[in-house]
N, C-alpha and C positions, 0 to 999 in steps of 0.2 A: 504494500500500500504506500502511495506517495505521501511523504511527510506533510506537504502543504495541504493535501486533502483532509488529513486527520485534523489539522488545525482549523480548516474551514468548517468541518463538521462540528467541532467543539463550539465554535462561535455561533453557528446557526442553532444548535441545540440549546445554547445559552440565551437565545432570543436576542442576539446582537443584530440589530436590524440592518445596518449598513456596513459593508466590508469593501476593501479595495484588494483586488487580485492583481499583483504585479507580475507580468510575464510578457516575453516577446514571442512565446510559442502559444499564441492565442488558440489556434486550431487544435493543438494537442491538449490544451487545458479543457476545451469544450468537449472533446472526445471523452476525457476522463469524467467530466461532470455528467455527460450523457450516460456513460456506463454506470455511474452511481445511482441513477434513477431506477435501475433494474436490480439493485442490491437490496439485501434484507434490511440494511440500516438506513434506507431512505427515510427522512423524518416522519412522514405519515402518509397513509393511503389517501389518494385524491389530491396530493400536493403537486402542483405543476412546476415545470421548469420552462421559463419563457425568456428568450433573448430579444434584445432590441439594438439596432444600430441605424444610423441615418440613411443607409442605403437599402437594406432589406426590411426595415421596420420590425414589427413584432413577429417572432417565429416561435410556435409552440413546440419545444423539443420534447417535452412530456406534457400531454394534455391534462389540464387540471379538472377536478370534479365539478367545480363551478365554472361554467363556460366563460371564457374570456373574450373570444371573438377577435377577428382581425380588424384593425383600424389603423389609420394613419396618424402619426404623431410627430410633432417637431420637438426639438430639445426643450422648448418652453412648456410644452403640454404633456410630455411623457410622464413626469412625476405626478401631475394631477390625475392622470389616468390610473397610475398605480395606487395612488392614495384612495381613489374611489372604489377600487376592486375589493370585493367582499369575500373572496375565496382564499385558499392557502396556496402560496406560490413563492418561488424564488425567481426574481427578475435579474437578468444579466444585462447590464448596460455597457456596451462596448465603446471605448474611446470617449466616455462621457465627460472627461476633463475639458474637452473642447467647448462643452456647453456652458461652463461657468467662467471661462476666461474673460468674456465680455458681458456676462449677464449676472450681476450680483444677486438678483432675485433667486437664481438657481441655487446658490450657496445657502440662502436662507431657507428655501424649501427642503433641501437635504438635511439641514440641521433640525428642522421641524419634524421631518419624517423619522429621524433617528430617535427622537424622543417619543413620538406618537405610535409608531408601529409595534413596539414591544408590548403595548397594552391591549392589543387586539386579541379577540378570541381565536381567530384564524391567523396563523403565523404568516407573515410576509417579510421576505428578506430581499435586499437589493445588493448585488455584487457589481462593483464598478471595475472593469478590466482596463488595464493600462500597461504600456511597455516599460514604465518607470514610476518610481515614487514621485508623485506630483501633487499631493494634496495641499491646498492652501492652508495657511495658518488657522483659518476659521474652522476647518474640518478635522484637523489632526487629532483633537481630543475626542471626536465623535466617531471617527471611522478607523478601525484597525486596518493596517496594511499587511497583507500576507504575500511573501515572496515565493513564487513558484521555483525559481532557481533554474540552473542548467541541469540537463539529464545526467544521471549517474551511469555506472557501469552496466547494470542490468537493462536499463532502458536503451542504452546504446546498442547492446547486444541484440535486443528484440528488434530494434530499428534495422540493423544490418541484416538480420535473418529475414525480416519481412521484405526488404528491398531486393534481396538476392534470391528469393524463392522462385520467381518466374524464370530467372536465367540460370539457375543451378550454379551460381558463381562460387558457392562455398563447398563444392563437392570434394575438392582436394586440399582444403584448408586445414592445417594441423591445429591442435588446441593452442599451441604457442603463438602461431600466426594470428589466430582469432583474437587472442588476448591483446596482441600488439595493435591490431586494427581497431579494437574497441578503445584502447588507451589513447591511440593517436587522435581520436575524435573528442576526447573529454575536454570540456571547456567551451564547446560549441553548443548552440541551441539545437533543437530538434530539426528545424528548417535548415540550418547551416550544415549540420552533420548529414542530413539526408541528401543535400546537394553534393557534398564531398563524396559520400558513399556511391551515389549514382554515377558520378564522373569516374570513380575508380573502377566500377563494374563495367562501364562502357569501354574504358581503356584496356581492361584485362581481356575483353573479348571472350572467345570460346574456351580459352585455356584456363579460365577461372582466376580468382584473386590470388596474388602472390606478394612477394616483398615489395614489388613496385607499387602495389595498392597502398601500403603503409606510407611510402614516400609521397604518393599523390595526395593522400588525406592530410599529411603533415604540411605539404606545400599549400594546400587550400586553407588549412588552419592558420598558417603563418600569415597569409594575406588577410584573413578575416579578423584575427586578433589585432593585427596592425591597424586595420580600419576602425577598430573599436576605440582607438585614440590613445588610451593610457598605457597599454601594454604592447610589448613586442616579443615574439617568440624567437629566441636565439638558438642557432644550431650548435652542435658540439664543436668546441674550439680548442682542443688540445688536452694534454695530460699534465699532471702535477709536476712531472719532471721538467716541464717547460718553465717552471718558476725557479729562479736561482735564489739561494738564500732563504730567509724567512722560515728557518727550521722550526721554531716554536709554534708558529701559526700552522704550518703544514702538519705537525704532529697533532695539534689540537683538532684540526679538521679530520685527520685520518682516524682518530679515536672515535669520532662520531659518524663514521661512514655507515655502520650497521645499526645506528641508533633509531632508525625509522622502521625497522623490521618488526614483525609480530613477535619474534623471539625476544627482542628487546622489551616489548610491552609485557610479555609474560614474565620476564626477569624483574620487571618493576621500573625500568628506565622510562622517563618521560621524553617525548620527542624534543630535540633541540629547537629553540625558538629562533635564534639567529645570532649574527655577529656583526660588529661594526668595525671598520678599518679606517683609521685616520692617519694622515700624513700629507706631505706636499705632493703636487702632481708628479707623476712618472715613477712612483715607487712600487707600482705593481698591484695596486688595490683592485682595479677593474679586472686585470688578468686573473687574479685569485678567484674572483666571483665566477668567471667563465670556466676555469678549469675545475673548480670545485663541483659544479653541476656535472661535468663530464666524468670526474673521478667517482662521484657517487652514483652515476647512472641515472640522473634525474633531469627532468625538463628544466630549462632555464628561461625565466620570464624577466624581461627588463622593463621596469616602470619608467615611462617617460614623464618626468615631473612637469615638464613644460606643457604637455598635453593635458595633464590633470587640471592645471589652472587655465582653463579656456576662458574666453571672454564672456560667455553667456551667464547670466545671473542664475545661481543655483546649480550650474552644471559641474563645478569643481567637486562638490560633495558627491554628486551622482557619479562622476568619473572614478573617484577613489573607491566608492562602494562597489562599482562594477569591476574594477581591477581586483579588489579583494575577493569578490565572488568567483571570478574566473580562476584566480590562483587556487582557491579552495577546491574547486571542481577538478582542476588538473592535478592537484596534490596526490602523491608527494612531489614537490618541486622546490626549486630555489628561486626566490623573488629578489632580484637584484635592483636595489634603489641606488642609482649612481649619483654622486654629488648631492647627497640628501640635504645639505645645507641650503641649496638653491630652492628647494621646495618649502622648507619650514623656517627659513631665517627670519621671515617677516611676521611669524606667529606671536612674537613677544611684544609687538607693537599694539595696534588697535585690535579690537575683537572682530575682525572681518573674516574674509574667506580663508586665509591661511590658518587662522586659529581653529576654525571649524573642521577643516581638512585634517589638521594635526590631531585634534581631539578624536576624530573618527579612526585615524590610523593607530593612535596610541591605545585606544580602547580595544581595538582588534588585536594588536600585538600582545596586550596583557591577557586577553581572554581566549585567544584562538586555540582551538583543539585540533584543527586540520594540520597535517604535517607539511606546513609551508615554512621553509627556512629562509628568513629574511637576511639578505646579505647587503648591508648598507655601507657605502663608502663616502668619505667626507675629506675635503682638502683643508677646511678651516672649522675646527670644532667650536671656536669662540662665537660663531654666528648661529649656533644651534641652541634651542631651549634646553635647559638642564633636564627637564622631565623626560626627554626623549631617551636619555641614557640611564634612566633609573633601573635598578636591578629588577628582574622579572620580565623585562622586555627583550633586551639582548642578553644572551648568556655570557658574552665577553666582549670587551673592547680592546682592540690591538692598535698599537702605534707602529707604523712602518718607518723606522729611522733610516737615515742614509746608510747604504750598505757598507760594511767593513771591507777591508782589503781582500780577505778570504772570500767574502760574498761577491765582491766585484769580479774576482777571478772566475767564480762559478757562473755568474751571469754572462760573462764574456764567452765562456765555453758553450753555454746554451745557444747564444745567438750565432756563434760560428758554426755550430752543428746544423742550425736551421738553414744556413747557407750552403749546406752540403759539404763542408770542409771536414776532412778526417785527419787523424794523427795530430791533433791539436797540441798536445803536450810536447811532442817532438819538434813541431814546426814553429811554435811561438814561445816567446818569453812573456807569458801572461802576468807574471809577478811584476815585471817592469811596467807593463801597461796599467796594472791595478794601482801601482804606486803613483803613476802619472795622473790617474783619474780620481784623485781624492775629491770627494764631494759629489761625484756623479751618481745619479739615480739610474734605475734600470732602463728607463726609456732613453736616456742620454747614451748609455752604453750600447743600446741597440742602434741608435743613430750613428754612433761612432763606427761600428762595424760596417754599416752601410756606406758611410762617407769614405772609409778606407778603401772600398772596392772601386771607387771611381777612377783614381789615378792608375790603379793596377789594370783596370779594363782598358784605359786609354793607352797604356804602355804594353801594347801587343797582347792584351788579354792574359797577362801573367797571373799567377796565384799571389794573393796578398801575403804580406809577412809582418813581422813585429814592427818594422820601421813605418809601414803604412798606418798601423794602429796608433803608434806614438805621434806620428805627424798629424793625424786627425784629432788626437786628444789635445794637441797644442793649440788647435784652432777653436776650441770650445771653452766657454766659461759656464760652469754648471749653474742651474737654476737655484740651487741651495744658497748661493751667495746672497740672493735677494730675499731669502726666507729665514735668515738666521734667528730672528726674534721668535718667529712662530715655532721653529724647531726646538729652540731652548724651552719654550713654554710646554711643549708636548713631552720633552725629556723630563721636565720637572714633574709632570703628572705621572710619569712612569715611576719616578723616585718616591712619589707620595702614595703609590699603589692604586691610583685611580684608573689607570689603563695598563695593559701589559705590552711588553716589547715583543714584536713579532719575530725577532731574531733569537736564535739559541746561542747567542754570543756569550759563552761562559767566561771568556777572558775579560769581559767588560769593555772591550775596545769600542771607542766612539770616534767618529770622524771629527777632528778638531775644526770647528767652523772658522776659527781665526786663521787657519793655515790655508784655506781656500783662496787662491789669488783672485784679485779683481779682474785681471787679464792674464793672458799667457803669451810668452814670447813666440813670435811666429818664426818658422824655419827660414833660413836664407834661401 
């Protein structure tokens, strides 16, 4: 039984006269309500189910005992017709929010009905369907809103089986492939998933569904989620071995790899809530989010904070709720909130949109039960409200300091391997390069390797060597030089135990900020 239907039944049996049903899958919700009229727990014999919309007008889905009769009604008169009806019925008014946008009298009539209908001898309920929560302030206390939500695993499986029945597309599908097909569609509405499945079935042809179908559904899903505005589905982007240094962070993440399993639940472990990484740009915060999802075998969703704060009144709160809803349906997943300070830095000022969005996000982080691991990154923690980092929301906060000499050597090895270069320890004096690159962050070391390849390419496409790397290093001034004060503040927070160092630097080595030159001598 669908959870939303149980909630709807409870409200109707409690004589709550007016309800809002929030769903973008209106047709699927109507099929569910139609099926309910034939069930044993239908409220009472002779109670009708009647829908109305501005196009088809009144339609009797289940005929009531007291004749209703077909009649034409405008948004201004439909509530009066329902008020005059003397039988027992549930009326479904589709897209009725359009009726009160420019007609204040409709709001007053709804409030009057919410108080008057429960006192009737024959029960009458009104269900307002809408694709989003859009009740005006006048109605929020009178009309409970019930979210239908996105379809779960069982409903997706039933949808796929129904759509494939005529083509026999599932005849050669293994249980494992069936599971991946269903999981690939989670987060989509019934309409969206149906469209994705139908495309996959057509592309599969007579051979039936195979691994290509999973890719097709994921591609469709990526486009649909991107169009939703606030979220973007990220593909797999590498392994944890692609991250140089940050040993303490990688160990912490590795220990939680299996923490989302049923075995962990049975053992008594609670699912990890999330982690926040702070540090100057280029230290590898975003890279860690990407590779963590791949390392854990989870879907990676990136929240576009710019899209959350769109220009329409009320849409920012709606966007954050929709992003949360999609993440929970797709779970287990990693929700990556990049540069979170850009989203919530303004929340400590006036009590406007940023504050409301932050409140929604914080409440969800504190209370969420779905296995959604929030991976937040921030360049400047000073701009964030302190309540965001309160214990119980993030499991841990890590500071990504400037990489030590040993870590810079490891990072250089990673980027040289990514260029297809082998026998690195024999061909390069990376210790000399690491010494030259004091204060460089990971992104700058990657750029260093790239810059070193240009003169080698120009010089008869030869292989690069240590001198090329050293020459490129002399041409660069690291970003850390302009962030000394910010780095010192974060290092102080580590010393105070407020955040953890992401490095497993047992020697306590730190890059001396004073030793980073303002400029570097150029080669002759």
